[in-house]
mmCIF file of the N, C-alpha and C atoms, coordinates in Angstrom:
data_MODEL
# 
_entry.id   MODEL 
# 
loop_
_atom_site.group_PDB 
_atom_site.id 
_atom_site.type_symbol 
_atom_site.label_atom_id 
_atom_site.label_alt_id 
_atom_site.label_comp_id 
_atom_site.label_asym_id 
_atom_site.label_entity_id 
_atom_site.label_seq_id 
_atom_site.pdbx_PDB_ins_code 
_atom_site.Cartn_x 
_atom_site.Cartn_y 
_atom_site.Cartn_z 
_atom_site.occupancy 
_atom_site.B_iso_or_equiv 
_atom_site.pdbx_formal_charge 
_atom_site.auth_seq_id 
_atom_site.auth_comp_id 
_atom_site.auth_asym_id 
_atom_site.auth_atom_id 
_atom_site.pdbx_PDB_model_num 
ATOM 1   N N  . MET A 1 1  ? -29.017 -44.158 -18.978 1.00 0.00 ? 1  MET A N  1 
ATOM 2   C CA . MET A 1 1  ? -29.048 -42.907 -19.703 1.00 0.00 ? 1  MET A CA 1 
ATOM 3   C C  . MET A 1 1  ? -27.694 -42.200 -19.635 1.00 0.00 ? 1  MET A C  1 
ATOM 4   N N  . ALA A 1 2  ? -27.025 -42.316 -18.490 1.00 0.00 ? 2  ALA A N  1 
ATOM 5   C CA . ALA A 1 2  ? -25.720 -41.670 -18.340 1.00 0.00 ? 2  ALA A CA 1 
ATOM 6   C C  . ALA A 1 2  ? -24.688 -42.321 -19.268 1.00 0.00 ? 2  ALA A C  1 
ATOM 7   N N  . ALA A 1 3  ? -24.807 -43.627 -19.466 1.00 0.00 ? 3  ALA A N  1 
ATOM 8   C CA . ALA A 1 3  ? -23.876 -44.311 -20.372 1.00 0.00 ? 3  ALA A CA 1 
ATOM 9   C C  . ALA A 1 3  ? -24.075 -43.830 -21.804 1.00 0.00 ? 3  ALA A C  1 
ATOM 10  N N  . LEU A 1 4  ? -25.314 -43.566 -22.178 1.00 0.00 ? 4  LEU A N  1 
ATOM 11  C CA . LEU A 1 4  ? -25.586 -43.053 -23.518 1.00 0.00 ? 4  LEU A CA 1 
ATOM 12  C C  . LEU A 1 4  ? -24.973 -41.670 -23.705 1.00 0.00 ? 4  LEU A C  1 
ATOM 13  N N  . ALA A 1 5  ? -25.037 -40.855 -22.678 1.00 0.00 ? 5  ALA A N  1 
ATOM 14  C CA . ALA A 1 5  ? -24.428 -39.516 -22.749 1.00 0.00 ? 5  ALA A CA 1 
ATOM 15  C C  . ALA A 1 5  ? -22.917 -39.626 -22.926 1.00 0.00 ? 5  ALA A C  1 
ATOM 16  N N  . TRP A 1 6  ? -22.291 -40.562 -22.231 1.00 0.00 ? 6  TRP A N  1 
ATOM 17  C CA . TRP A 1 6  ? -20.843 -40.725 -22.351 1.00 0.00 ? 6  TRP A CA 1 
ATOM 18  C C  . TRP A 1 6  ? -20.454 -41.274 -23.728 1.00 0.00 ? 6  TRP A C  1 
ATOM 19  N N  . LEU A 1 7  ? -21.333 -41.985 -24.382 1.00 0.00 ? 7  LEU A N  1 
ATOM 20  C CA . LEU A 1 7  ? -21.055 -42.462 -25.732 1.00 0.00 ? 7  LEU A CA 1 
ATOM 21  C C  . LEU A 1 7  ? -21.281 -41.374 -26.779 1.00 0.00 ? 7  LEU A C  1 
ATOM 22  N N  . LEU A 1 8  ? -22.174 -40.445 -26.504 1.00 0.00 ? 8  LEU A N  1 
ATOM 23  C CA . LEU A 1 8  ? -22.446 -39.368 -27.451 1.00 0.00 ? 8  LEU A CA 1 
ATOM 24  C C  . LEU A 1 8  ? -21.322 -38.331 -27.495 1.00 0.00 ? 8  LEU A C  1 
ATOM 25  N N  . ILE A 1 9  ? -20.591 -38.170 -26.421 1.00 0.00 ? 9  ILE A N  1 
ATOM 26  C CA . ILE A 1 9  ? -19.498 -37.186 -26.378 1.00 0.00 ? 9  ILE A CA 1 
ATOM 27  C C  . ILE A 1 9  ? -18.411 -37.529 -27.405 1.00 0.00 ? 9  ILE A C  1 
ATOM 28  N N  . PRO A 1 10 ? -17.858 -38.751 -27.428 1.00 0.00 ? 10 PRO A N  1 
ATOM 29  C CA . PRO A 1 10 ? -16.858 -39.063 -28.453 1.00 0.00 ? 10 PRO A CA 1 
ATOM 30  C C  . PRO A 1 10 ? -17.434 -39.052 -29.866 1.00 0.00 ? 10 PRO A C  1 
ATOM 31  N N  . LEU A 1 11 ? -18.697 -39.425 -30.012 1.00 0.00 ? 11 LEU A N  1 
ATOM 32  C CA . LEU A 1 11 ? -19.326 -39.393 -31.328 1.00 0.00 ? 11 LEU A CA 1 
ATOM 33  C C  . LEU A 1 11 ? -19.414 -37.956 -31.841 1.00 0.00 ? 11 LEU A C  1 
ATOM 34  N N  . ALA A 1 12 ? -19.818 -37.048 -30.991 1.00 0.00 ? 12 ALA A N  1 
ATOM 35  C CA . ALA A 1 12 ? -19.890 -35.634 -31.384 1.00 0.00 ? 12 ALA A CA 1 
ATOM 36  C C  . ALA A 1 12 ? -18.495 -35.094 -31.684 1.00 0.00 ? 12 ALA A C  1 
ATOM 37  N N  . ALA A 1 13 ? -17.500 -35.492 -30.913 1.00 0.00 ? 13 ALA A N  1 
ATOM 38  C CA . ALA A 1 13 ? -16.128 -35.046 -31.160 1.00 0.00 ? 13 ALA A CA 1 
ATOM 39  C C  . ALA A 1 13 ? -15.613 -35.583 -32.494 1.00 0.00 ? 13 ALA A C  1 
ATOM 40  N N  . ALA A 1 14 ? -15.929 -36.823 -32.821 1.00 0.00 ? 14 ALA A N  1 
ATOM 41  C CA . ALA A 1 14 ? -15.493 -37.402 -34.097 1.00 0.00 ? 14 ALA A CA 1 
ATOM 42  C C  . ALA A 1 14 ? -16.153 -36.695 -35.279 1.00 0.00 ? 14 ALA A C  1 
ATOM 43  N N  . ILE A 1 15 ? -17.425 -36.395 -35.152 1.00 0.00 ? 15 ILE A N  1 
ATOM 44  C CA . ILE A 1 15 ? -18.121 -35.674 -36.221 1.00 0.00 ? 15 ILE A CA 1 
ATOM 45  C C  . ILE A 1 15 ? -17.532 -34.277 -36.375 1.00 0.00 ? 15 ILE A C  1 
ATOM 46  N N  . GLY A 1 16 ? -17.286 -33.605 -35.255 1.00 0.00 ? 16 GLY A N  1 
ATOM 47  C CA . GLY A 1 16 ? -16.677 -32.275 -35.303 1.00 0.00 ? 16 GLY A CA 1 
ATOM 48  C C  . GLY A 1 16 ? -15.286 -32.304 -35.920 1.00 0.00 ? 16 GLY A C  1 
ATOM 49  N N  . ALA A 1 17 ? -14.506 -33.309 -35.585 1.00 0.00 ? 17 ALA A N  1 
ATOM 50  C CA . ALA A 1 17 ? -13.161 -33.424 -36.153 1.00 0.00 ? 17 ALA A CA 1 
ATOM 51  C C  . ALA A 1 17 ? -13.220 -33.692 -37.656 1.00 0.00 ? 17 ALA A C  1 
ATOM 52  N N  . GLY A 1 18 ? -14.166 -34.496 -38.077 1.00 0.00 ? 18 GLY A N  1 
ATOM 53  C CA . GLY A 1 18 ? -14.320 -34.759 -39.508 1.00 0.00 ? 18 GLY A CA 1 
ATOM 54  C C  . GLY A 1 18 ? -14.724 -33.513 -40.274 1.00 0.00 ? 18 GLY A C  1 
ATOM 55  N N  . LEU A 1 19 ? -15.643 -32.742 -39.725 1.00 0.00 ? 19 LEU A N  1 
ATOM 56  C CA . LEU A 1 19 ? -16.053 -31.495 -40.364 1.00 0.00 ? 19 LEU A CA 1 
ATOM 57  C C  . LEU A 1 19 ? -14.907 -30.504 -40.429 1.00 0.00 ? 19 LEU A C  1 
ATOM 58  N N  . TRP A 1 20 ? -14.173 -30.379 -39.329 1.00 0.00 ? 20 TRP A N  1 
ATOM 59  C CA . TRP A 1 20 ? -13.043 -29.445 -39.308 1.00 0.00 ? 20 TRP A CA 1 
ATOM 60  C C  . TRP A 1 20 ? -11.957 -29.888 -40.288 1.00 0.00 ? 20 TRP A C  1 
ATOM 61  N N  . GLY A 1 21 ? -11.700 -31.175 -40.362 1.00 0.00 ? 21 GLY A N  1 
ATOM 62  C CA . GLY A 1 21 ? -10.682 -31.685 -41.281 1.00 0.00 ? 21 GLY A CA 1 
ATOM 63  C C  . GLY A 1 21 ? -11.044 -31.432 -42.731 1.00 0.00 ? 21 GLY A C  1 
ATOM 64  N N  . SER A 1 22 ? -12.303 -31.643 -43.069 1.00 0.00 ? 22 SER A N  1 
ATOM 65  C CA . SER A 1 22 ? -12.706 -31.388 -44.454 1.00 0.00 ? 22 SER A CA 1 
ATOM 66  C C  . SER A 1 22 ? -12.673 -29.893 -44.760 1.00 0.00 ? 22 SER A C  1 
ATOM 67  N N  . TRP A 1 23 ? -13.024 -29.054 -43.804 1.00 0.00 ? 23 TRP A N  1 
ATOM 68  C CA . TRP A 1 23 ? -12.964 -27.601 -44.008 1.00 0.00 ? 23 TRP A CA 1 
ATOM 69  C C  . TRP A 1 23 ? -11.520 -27.125 -44.126 1.00 0.00 ? 23 TRP A C  1 
ATOM 70  N N  . ALA A 1 24 ? -10.631 -27.645 -43.295 1.00 0.00 ? 24 ALA A N  1 
ATOM 71  C CA . ALA A 1 24 ? -9.232  -27.222 -43.324 1.00 0.00 ? 24 ALA A CA 1 
ATOM 72  C C  . ALA A 1 24 ? -8.534  -27.692 -44.596 1.00 0.00 ? 24 ALA A C  1 
ATOM 73  N N  . ASN A 1 25 ? -8.938  -28.803 -45.148 1.00 0.00 ? 25 ASN A N  1 
ATOM 74  C CA . ASN A 1 25 ? -8.288  -29.353 -46.333 1.00 0.00 ? 25 ASN A CA 1 
ATOM 75  C C  . ASN A 1 25 ? -8.797  -28.720 -47.625 1.00 0.00 ? 25 ASN A C  1 
ATOM 76  N N  . ARG A 1 26 ? -9.895  -28.000 -47.587 1.00 0.00 ? 26 ARG A N  1 
ATOM 77  C CA . ARG A 1 26 ? -10.470 -27.451 -48.823 1.00 0.00 ? 26 ARG A CA 1 
ATOM 78  C C  . ARG A 1 26 ? -9.593  -26.378 -49.435 1.00 0.00 ? 26 ARG A C  1 
ATOM 79  N N  . THR A 1 27 ? -8.856  -25.621 -48.635 1.00 0.00 ? 27 THR A N  1 
ATOM 80  C CA . THR A 1 27 ? -8.014  -24.559 -49.185 1.00 0.00 ? 27 THR A CA 1 
ATOM 81  C C  . THR A 1 27 ? -6.701  -25.099 -49.738 1.00 0.00 ? 27 THR A C  1 
ATOM 82  N N  . ARG A 1 28 ? -6.254  -26.242 -49.287 1.00 0.00 ? 28 ARG A N  1 
ATOM 83  C CA . ARG A 1 28 ? -4.990  -26.807 -49.780 1.00 0.00 ? 28 ARG A CA 1 
ATOM 84  C C  . ARG A 1 28 ? -5.091  -27.211 -51.237 1.00 0.00 ? 28 ARG A C  1 
ATOM 85  N N  . LYS A 1 29 ? -6.217  -27.731 -51.650 1.00 0.00 ? 29 LYS A N  1 
ATOM 86  C CA . LYS A 1 29 ? -6.385  -28.185 -53.027 1.00 0.00 ? 29 LYS A CA 1 
ATOM 87  C C  . LYS A 1 29 ? -6.301  -27.015 -53.993 1.00 0.00 ? 29 LYS A C  1 
ATOM 88  N N  . ALA A 1 30 ? -6.867  -25.890 -53.612 1.00 0.00 ? 30 ALA A N  1 
ATOM 89  C CA . ALA A 1 30 ? -6.889  -24.731 -54.504 1.00 0.00 ? 30 ALA A CA 1 
ATOM 90  C C  . ALA A 1 30 ? -5.521  -24.059 -54.569 1.00 0.00 ? 30 ALA A C  1 
ATOM 91  N N  . ARG A 1 31 ? -4.817  -24.039 -53.459 1.00 0.00 ? 31 ARG A N  1 
ATOM 92  C CA . ARG A 1 31 ? -3.565  -23.301 -53.397 1.00 0.00 ? 31 ARG A CA 1 
ATOM 93  C C  . ARG A 1 31 ? -2.403  -24.087 -53.975 1.00 0.00 ? 31 ARG A C  1 
ATOM 94  N N  . GLY A 1 32 ? -2.324  -25.359 -53.727 1.00 0.00 ? 32 GLY A N  1 
ATOM 95  C CA . GLY A 1 32 ? -1.214  -26.164 -54.221 1.00 0.00 ? 32 GLY A CA 1 
ATOM 96  C C  . GLY A 1 32 ? 0.051   -25.940 -53.412 1.00 0.00 ? 32 GLY A C  1 
ATOM 97  N N  . ASP A 1 33 ? 1.170   -26.364 -53.964 1.00 0.00 ? 33 ASP A N  1 
ATOM 98  C CA . ASP A 1 33 ? 2.446   -26.278 -53.267 1.00 0.00 ? 33 ASP A CA 1 
ATOM 99  C C  . ASP A 1 33 ? 3.307   -25.126 -53.749 1.00 0.00 ? 33 ASP A C  1 
ATOM 100 N N  . GLY A 1 34 ? 2.805   -24.276 -54.609 1.00 0.00 ? 34 GLY A N  1 
ATOM 101 C CA . GLY A 1 34 ? 3.597   -23.198 -55.189 1.00 0.00 ? 34 GLY A CA 1 
ATOM 102 C C  . GLY A 1 34 ? 4.277   -22.301 -54.176 1.00 0.00 ? 34 GLY A C  1 
ATOM 103 N N  . PRO A 1 35 ? 3.551   -21.681 -53.241 1.00 0.00 ? 35 PRO A N  1 
ATOM 104 C CA . PRO A 1 35 ? 4.197   -20.778 -52.285 1.00 0.00 ? 35 PRO A CA 1 
ATOM 105 C C  . PRO A 1 35 ? 5.234   -21.474 -51.406 1.00 0.00 ? 35 PRO A C  1 
ATOM 106 N N  . GLU A 1 36 ? 4.954   -22.711 -50.993 1.00 0.00 ? 36 GLU A N  1 
ATOM 107 C CA . GLU A 1 36 ? 5.906   -23.424 -50.146 1.00 0.00 ? 36 GLU A CA 1 
ATOM 108 C C  . GLU A 1 36 ? 7.190   -23.736 -50.900 1.00 0.00 ? 36 GLU A C  1 
ATOM 109 N N  . LEU A 1 37 ? 7.043   -24.151 -52.158 1.00 0.00 ? 37 LEU A N  1 
ATOM 110 C CA . LEU A 1 37 ? 8.232   -24.476 -52.952 1.00 0.00 ? 37 LEU A CA 1 
ATOM 111 C C  . LEU A 1 37 ? 9.034   -23.218 -53.282 1.00 0.00 ? 37 LEU A C  1 
ATOM 112 N N  . ASP A 1 38 ? 8.351   -22.102 -53.522 1.00 0.00 ? 38 ASP A N  1 
ATOM 113 C CA . ASP A 1 38 ? 9.060   -20.845 -53.776 1.00 0.00 ? 38 ASP A CA 1 
ATOM 114 C C  . ASP A 1 38 ? 9.842   -20.409 -52.545 1.00 0.00 ? 38 ASP A C  1 
ATOM 115 N N  . GLY A 1 39 ? 9.230   -20.536 -51.377 1.00 0.00 ? 39 GLY A N  1 
ATOM 116 C CA . GLY A 1 39 ? 9.917   -20.176 -50.136 1.00 0.00 ? 39 GLY A CA 1 
ATOM 117 C C  . GLY A 1 39 ? 11.123  -21.062 -49.888 1.00 0.00 ? 39 GLY A C  1 
ATOM 118 N N  . TYR A 1 40 ? 10.990  -22.352 -50.157 1.00 0.00 ? 40 TYR A N  1 
ATOM 119 C CA . TYR A 1 40 ? 12.117  -23.261 -49.974 1.00 0.00 ? 40 TYR A CA 1 
ATOM 120 C C  . TYR A 1 40 ? 13.238  -22.937 -50.950 1.00 0.00 ? 40 TYR A C  1 
ATOM 121 N N  . ALA A 1 41 ? 12.903  -22.568 -52.178 1.00 0.00 ? 41 ALA A N  1 
ATOM 122 C CA . ALA A 1 41 ? 13.932  -22.220 -53.161 1.00 0.00 ? 41 ALA A CA 1 
ATOM 123 C C  . ALA A 1 41 ? 14.686  -20.964 -52.716 1.00 0.00 ? 41 ALA A C  1 
ATOM 124 N N  . ARG A 1 42 ? 13.976  -19.980 -52.175 1.00 0.00 ? 42 ARG A N  1 
ATOM 125 C CA . ARG A 1 42 ? 14.645  -18.775 -51.672 1.00 0.00 ? 42 ARG A CA 1 
ATOM 126 C C  . ARG A 1 42 ? 15.544  -19.100 -50.488 1.00 0.00 ? 42 ARG A C  1 
ATOM 127 N N  . PHE A 1 43 ? 15.081  -19.964 -49.591 1.00 0.00 ? 43 PHE A N  1 
ATOM 128 C CA . PHE A 1 43 ? 15.882  -20.369 -48.437 1.00 0.00 ? 43 PHE A CA 1 
ATOM 129 C C  . PHE A 1 43 ? 17.146  -21.098 -48.878 1.00 0.00 ? 43 PHE A C  1 
ATOM 130 N N  . ARG A 1 44 ? 17.003  -22.032 -49.812 1.00 0.00 ? 44 ARG A N  1 
ATOM 131 C CA . ARG A 1 44 ? 18.155  -22.792 -50.291 1.00 0.00 ? 44 ARG A CA 1 
ATOM 132 C C  . ARG A 1 44 ? 19.161  -21.876 -50.976 1.00 0.00 ? 44 ARG A C  1 
ATOM 133 N N  . GLU A 1 45 ? 18.669  -20.924 -51.761 1.00 0.00 ? 45 GLU A N  1 
ATOM 134 C CA . GLU A 1 45 ? 19.553  -19.982 -52.435 1.00 0.00 ? 45 GLU A CA 1 
ATOM 135 C C  . GLU A 1 45 ? 20.307  -19.115 -51.427 1.00 0.00 ? 45 GLU A C  1 
ATOM 136 N N  . ALA A 1 46 ? 19.626  -18.681 -50.384 1.00 0.00 ? 46 ALA A N  1 
ATOM 137 C CA . ALA A 1 46 ? 20.278  -17.869 -49.361 1.00 0.00 ? 46 ALA A CA 1 
ATOM 138 C C  . ALA A 1 46 ? 21.343  -18.675 -48.614 1.00 0.00 ? 46 ALA A C  1 
ATOM 139 N N  . MET A 1 47 ? 21.050  -19.951 -48.330 1.00 0.00 ? 47 MET A N  1 
ATOM 140 C CA . MET A 1 47 ? 22.031  -20.778 -47.625 1.00 0.00 ? 47 MET A CA 1 
ATOM 141 C C  . MET A 1 47 ? 23.237  -21.061 -48.519 1.00 0.00 ? 47 MET A C  1 
ATOM 142 N N  . GLU A 1 48 ? 23.032  -21.231 -49.816 1.00 0.00 ? 48 GLU A N  1 
ATOM 143 C CA . GLU A 1 48 ? 24.159  -21.454 -50.717 1.00 0.00 ? 48 GLU A CA 1 
ATOM 144 C C  . GLU A 1 48 ? 25.031  -20.213 -50.821 1.00 0.00 ? 48 GLU A C  1 
ATOM 145 N N  . LYS A 1 49 ? 24.433  -19.058 -50.839 1.00 0.00 ? 49 LYS A N  1 
ATOM 146 C CA . LYS A 1 49 ? 25.208  -17.813 -50.883 1.00 0.00 ? 49 LYS A CA 1 
ATOM 147 C C  . LYS A 1 49 ? 26.035  -17.659 -49.620 1.00 0.00 ? 49 LYS A C  1 
ATOM 148 N N  . ARG A 1 50 ? 25.418  -17.979 -48.481 1.00 0.00 ? 50 ARG A N  1 
ATOM 149 C CA . ARG A 1 50 ? 26.119  -17.827 -47.203 1.00 0.00 ? 50 ARG A CA 1 
ATOM 150 C C  . ARG A 1 50 ? 27.291  -18.785 -47.100 1.00 0.00 ? 50 ARG A C  1 
ATOM 151 N N  . SER A 1 51 ? 27.095  -20.046 -47.524 1.00 0.00 ? 51 SER A N  1 
ATOM 152 C CA . SER A 1 51 ? 28.167  -21.020 -47.388 1.00 0.00 ? 51 SER A CA 1 
ATOM 153 C C  . SER A 1 51 ? 29.311  -20.731 -48.373 1.00 0.00 ? 51 SER A C  1 
ATOM 154 N N  . SER A 1 52 ? 29.012  -20.169 -49.520 1.00 0.00 ? 52 SER A N  1 
ATOM 155 C CA . SER A 1 52 ? 30.081  -19.861 -50.478 1.00 0.00 ? 52 SER A CA 1 
ATOM 156 C C  . SER A 1 52 ? 30.859  -18.630 -50.050 1.00 0.00 ? 52 SER A C  1 
ATOM 157 N N  . SER A 1 53 ? 30.263  -17.716 -49.296 1.00 0.00 ? 53 SER A N  1 
ATOM 158 C CA . SER A 1 53 ? 30.986  -16.512 -48.865 1.00 0.00 ? 53 SER A CA 1 
ATOM 159 C C  . SER A 1 53 ? 31.861  -16.810 -47.654 1.00 0.00 ? 53 SER A C  1 
ATOM 160 N N  . HIS A 1 54 ? 31.622  -17.904 -46.920 1.00 0.00 ? 54 HIS A N  1 
ATOM 161 C CA . HIS A 1 54 ? 32.415  -18.232 -45.740 1.00 0.00 ? 54 HIS A CA 1 
ATOM 162 C C  . HIS A 1 54 ? 33.599  -19.144 -46.047 1.00 0.00 ? 54 HIS A C  1 
ATOM 163 N N  . THR A 1 55 ? 33.717  -19.656 -47.228 1.00 0.00 ? 55 THR A N  1 
ATOM 164 C CA . THR A 1 55 ? 34.811  -20.604 -47.516 1.00 0.00 ? 55 THR A CA 1 
ATOM 165 C C  . THR A 1 55 ? 36.025  -19.930 -48.051 1.00 0.00 ? 55 THR A C  1 
# 
């Protein structure tokens, strides 16, 4: 019986991880990459301004 309990622990953890992964991934599909790409464009623009003012 103790061996069965030790096998149920990883099984429960795997099920929990699968549920959490599907829940965490549901918001990515709706949001897309727009905010991340906008932030990267602002960062790149700021770095280009900085490097051109130092030369």
